[in-house]
ROVO-856562 format. One line per 5 residues: number of its first residue (from 1); their letters; for each residue x, y, z of N, C-alpha, C. Coordinates in pm, whole numbers. Last residue first. Example, Ala and Ser with C-alpha at 12.3 -4.5 7.8 and 13.67 -1.06 7.14 Angstrom:
BEGIN
2	SA	1285/-225/708/1367/-106/714/1290/3/787  1319/-569/780/1230/-450/780/1320/-330/780 .
END
This chain:
BEGIN
153	XXXXX	-6374/-1668/-2136/-6501/-1596/-2155/-6594/-1623/-2042  -6042/-1621/-2014/-6161/-1705/-2033/-6280/-1617/-2055  -5853/-1425/-2023/-5806/-1560/-2035/-5919/-1662/-2052  -5773/-1093/-2101/-5883/-1193/-2090/-5826/-1332/-2115  -5557/-901/-1909/-5570/-982/-2030/-5676/-1088/-2009 .
148	XXXXX	-5558/-567/-1798/-5590/-706/-1770/-5609/-779/-1904  -5371/-297/-1686/-5421/-369/-1805/-5438/-514/-1766  -5426/13/-1515/-5369/-124/-1521/-5435/-193/-1639  -5360/344/-1442/-5424/255/-1534/-5349/120/-1529  -5434/583/-1189/-5345/480/-1243/-5425/393/-1333 .
143	XXXXX	-5469/939/-1129/-5500/797/-1119/-5394/708/-1178  -5639/1233/-1069/-5508/1167/-1061/-5533/1020/-1045  -5898/1329/-1057/-5827/1335/-1185/-5689/1272/-1185  -5988/1262/-801/-5963/1404/-834/-5877/1417/-959  -5875/951/-858/-5929/1033/-752/-5889/1174/-784 .
138	XXXXX	-5924/662/-1067/-5873/799/-1044/-5948/865/-930  -5836/378/-1252/-5894/429/-1129/-5835/568/-1103  -5890/197/-1541/-5835/318/-1481/-5911/354/-1359  -5809/-68/-1733/-5888/-34/-1612/-5820/83/-1545  -5826/-209/-2040/-5764/-97/-1970/-5858/-61/-1855 .
133	XXXXX	-5789/-530/-2146/-5885/-440/-2083/-5809/-336/-2003  -5644/-609/-2464/-5636/-598/-2317/-5742/-502/-2268  -5660/-591/-2740/-5752/-679/-2672/-5744/-675/-2518  -5511/-404/-2870/-5452/-536/-2860/-5540/-634/-2782  -5662/-170/-2841/-5651/-231/-2974/-5603/-376/-2964 .
128	XXXXX	-5841/-209/-2525/-5739/-150/-2611/-5737/-224/-2747  -6159/-164/-2377/-6061/-253/-2441/-5966/-174/-2530  -6212/6/-2066/-6234/-8/-2210/-6126/-100/-2265  -6335/159/-1770/-6273/44/-1836/-6309/45/-1983  -6304/357/-1485/-6340/355/-1625/-6264/240/-1690 .
123	XXXXX	-6388/455/-1154/-6343/353/-1246/-6396/377/-1388  -6267/632/-876/-6358/631/-989/-6303/538/-1096  -6148/429/-602/-6128/537/-699/-6233/522/-811  -6073/344/-263/-6156/330/-381/-6133/453/-471  -5807/175/-76/-5888/290/-116/-5970/260/-242 .
118	XXXXX	-5585/18/-4/-5701/29/87/-5789/147/52  -5373/-42/-162/-5373/89/-97/-5487/105/3  -5428/-299/-241/-5292/-267/-204/-5280/-134/-130  -5695/-298/-318/-5660/-359/-190/-5519/-331/-147  -5887/-68/-452/-5749/-107/-463/-5704/-163/-330 .
113	XXXXX	-6200/-77/-607/-6129/-88/-483/-5984/-135/-509  -6365/151/-814/-6289/27/-804/-6207/35/-675  -6699/275/-853/-6563/288/-804/-6496/151/-796  -6900/348/-1142/-6878/291/-1008/-6734/323/-965  -6925/434/-1400/-7038/450/-1313/-7022/388/-1175 .
108	XXXXX	-6832/232/-1688/-6802/328/-1582/-6918/330/-1484  -6705/123/-1995/-6776/85/-1874/-6734/181/-1765  -6763/246/-2330/-6679/212/-2216/-6768/176/-2099  -6879/400/-2542/-6823/265/-2564/-6719/229/-2456  -7018/629/-2512/-6871/640/-2501/-6800/507/-2527 .
103	XXXXX	-7274/526/-2552/-7232/643/-2628/-7080/661/-2625  -7298/314/-2373/-7298/286/-2517/-7247/406/-2597  -7160/226/-2094/-7200/352/-2153/-7187/336/-2304  -7236/-13/-1855/-7187/9/-1990/-7245/139/-2040  -7139/-4/-1507/-7238/10/-1614/-7170/32/-1747 .
98	XXXXX	-7084/-169/-1202/-7024/-113/-1324/-7129/-117/-1434  -7158/-281/-961/-7240/-172/-1013/-7180/-105/-1136  -6844/-330/-803/-6980/-377/-829/-7060/-257/-877  -6504/-435/-761/-6607/-339/-799/-6740/-408/-817  -6360/-627/-618/-6295/-503/-659/-6394/-394/-698 .
93	XXXXX	-6387/-839/-357/-6468/-778/-462/-6405/-643/-493  -6161/-1097/-282/-6194/-954/-267/-6280/-910/-386  -6058/-1348/-270/-6203/-1338/-270/-6251/-1192/-261  -5791/-1369/-218/-5840/-1427/-344/-5993/-1431/-350  -5749/-1269/35/-5708/-1188/-80/-5760/-1241/-212 .
88	XXXXX	-6030/-1317/256/-5907/-1367/191/-5877/-1286/65  -6144/-1077/485/-6168/-1138/353/-6037/-1188/295  -6112/-935/711/-6082/-1078/720/-6111/-1151/589  -6208/-683/658/-6062/-702/673/-6022/-846/687  -6471/-612/652/-6418/-685/535/-6268/-717/549 .
83	XXXXX	-6531/-454/869/-6597/-587/861/-6544/-669/746  -6400/-215/821/-6338/-309/915/-6401/-448/908  -6341/-62/538/-6457/-125/603/-6403/-236/693  -6093/-12/432/-6148/86/525/-6272/37/596  -5858/-272/414/-5992/-230/376/-6046/-127/478 .
78	XXXXX	-5614/-382/470/-5618/-236/452/-5760/-183/418  -5639/-659/482/-5622/-585/607/-5628/-433/592  -5747/-900/348/-5771/-761/302/-5759/-664/422  -5491/-1153/393/-5626/-1094/412/-5628/-951/365  -5324/-1448/301/-5324/-1301/309/-5468/-1253/312 .
73	XXXXX	-5298/-1737/499/-5368/-1672/386/-5363/-1520/406  -4973/-1817/621/-5113/-1780/645/-5170/-1710/524  -4704/-1857/599/-4791/-1955/536/-4940/-1927/559  -4539/-1662/688/-4568/-1769/783/-4662/-1876/725  -4539/-1480/476/-4416/-1551/506/-4436/-1668/603 .
68	XXXXX	-4873/-1533/340/-4764/-1449/389/-4643/-1538/421  -5035/-1627/30/-4997/-1650/169/-4881/-1560/208  -5073/-1580/-238/-5187/-1564/-150/-5161/-1597/-3  -4947/-1501/-502/-4885/-1500/-368/-4995/-1475/-267  -5139/-1517/-708/-5018/-1597/-714/-4952/-1610/-575 .
63	XXXXX	-5483/-1549/-657/-5363/-1466/-640/-5245/-1557/-637  -5816/-1555/-776/-5689/-1623/-759/-5578/-1520/-744  -6032/-1394/-793/-6061/-1536/-771/-5932/-1619/-756  -6170/-1080/-733/-6048/-1158/-739/-6083/-1302/-710  -6446/-966/-920/-6394/-1021/-794/-6265/-1098/-822 .
58	XXXXX	-6672/-730/-1043/-6542/-792/-1058/-6485/-838/-927  -6991/-698/-1189/-6907/-706/-1067/-6780/-776/-1101  -7225/-488/-1367/-7117/-589/-1364/-7039/-581/-1232  -7583/-467/-1423/-7451/-411/-1400/-7350/-525/-1384  -7828/-592/-1439/-7767/-546/-1562/-7630/-481/-1547 .
53	XXXXX	-7929/-707/-1211/-7976/-569/-1241/-7909/-511/-1366  -7795/-949/-1194/-7936/-949/-1234/-7986/-809/-1272  -7462/-897/-1329/-7556/-915/-1221/-7700/-905/-1273  -7201/-1057/-1495/-7316/-967/-1510/-7417/-999/-1398  -6861/-1068/-1384/-6990/-1128/-1410/-7095/-1020/-1424 .
48	XXXXX	-6521/-1121/-1399/-6625/-1021/-1414/-6754/-1091/-1456  -6261/-1223/-1201/-6376/-1271/-1278/-6478/-1160/-1277  -5913/-1198/-1209/-6038/-1130/-1175/-6149/-1189/-1262  -5611/-1320/-1084/-5721/-1336/-1175/-5842/-1267/-1121  -5276/-1186/-1048/-5404/-1226/-994/-5501/-1248/-1111 .
43	XXXXX	-4952/-1106/-930/-5035/-1162/-1037/-5165/-1211/-977  -4778/-832/-811/-4879/-935/-772/-4957/-975/-895  -4618/-622/-893/-4558/-756/-876/-4653/-865/-833  -4800/-408/-918/-4690/-404/-822/-4635/-542/-789  -5024/-614/-1071/-5009/-481/-1011/-4903/-488/-905 .
38	XXXXX	-5176/-784/-1331/-5055/-771/-1251/-5051/-628/-1197  -5430/-1022/-1434/-5378/-888/-1411/-5252/-893/-1328  -5639/-1197/-1639/-5511/-1204/-1569/-5461/-1060/-1557  -5993/-1257/-1621/-5877/-1181/-1664/-5755/-1209/-1579  -6290/-1391/-1742/-6186/-1399/-1642/-6060/-1338/-1701 .
33	XXXXX	-6602/-1219/-1820/-6497/-1316/-1839/-6397/-1316/-1726  -6759/-946/-1978/-6776/-1065/-1895/-6666/-1166/-1925  -6740/-753/-2171/-6650/-741/-2055/-6656/-866/-1967  -6940/-793/-2353/-6804/-833/-2391/-6708/-827/-2273  -7183/-685/-2280/-7145/-814/-2220/-7005/-863/-2261 .
28	XXXXX	-7198/-440/-2435/-7182/-442/-2292/-7128/-572/-2236  -7019/-382/-2733/-7130/-452/-2668/-7100/-470/-2519  -6796/-248/-2833/-6925/-221/-2894/-7043/-289/-2825  -6543/-308/-2752/-6608/-200/-2681/-6751/-173/-2729  -6450/-488/-2932/-6499/-543/-2805/-6569/-433/-2722 .
23	XXXXX	-6339/-346/-3137/-6481/-375/-3150/-6537/-441/-3022  -6120/-85/-3046/-6145/-230/-3045/-6294/-255/-3050  -5997/176/-3252/-6082/127/-3145/-6103/-23/-3158  -5867/250/-3477/-5784/222/-3363/-5866/166/-3247  -6064/316/-3658/-5989/193/-3683/-5905/152/-3564 .
18	XXXXX	-6140/558/-3553/-6234/449/-3548/-6162/317/-3571  -5906/707/-3612/-5948/688/-3474/-6043/570/-3461  -5905/700/-3890/-5796/635/-3818/-5836/612/-3673  -6137/850/-3933/-6132/713/-3979/-6021/636/-3909  -6060/1098/-3832/-6166/1023/-3766/-6168/876/-3808 .
13	XXXXX	-5864/1164/-4025/-5828/1150/-3886/-5932/1066/-3811  -6027/1187/-4254/-5922/1085/-4251/-5880/1058/-4106  -6187/1405/-4175/-6248/1278/-4208/-6145/1164/-4202  -5992/1608/-4151/-6071/1566/-4035/-6133/1429/-4058  -5904/1624/-4417/-5810/1587/-4310/-5886/1539/-4189 .
8	XXXXX	-6144/1709/-4541/-6081/1584/-4581/-5985/1534/-4472  -6180/1959/-4420/-6281/1852/-4400/-6222/1717/-4436  -5952/2087/-4520/-5968/2069/-4374/-6070/1958/-4347  -6009/2086/-4794/-5889/2019/-4744/-5901/1992/-4594  -6239/2244/-4798/-6245/2105/-4846/-6126/2027/-4794 .
3	XXX	-6134/2487/-4708/-6238/2417/-4631/-6248/2270/-4672  -5959/2555/-4919/-5908/2534/-4784/-6007/2452/-4700  -6137/2596/-5127/-6042/2488/-5137/-5987/2451/-4998 .
END
């Protein structure tokens, strides 16, 4: 009787877990689109596209505060790659080579660039129940999660 009860509890728990997942995580190309994000008071749009090799790239295409106090376009001055430090803030490539993992129903396999800190971190993305894209960057297990809202397919 105890075993039957335990199996029943586990089955119910797994059903709730499956119900809590977003079906947007079920297909690789669902990540393609334009998103609105906010990080440390900066609002921005990111466009995620599928590349010819089947992976995905995310690039900033708009920033709310794209100029400095003098009216000059903000640049990617913290980029560790000195050749990219003159890239306008609304043209920064955040990640490339993102892959869909069908078994985990998430996107991973690359690093995401954080222009506010000038560093890259291991990236994992998945859709939340409410439809927002959860984007987590971590270094040695310590990280930050930001949420992007899809505004265009």
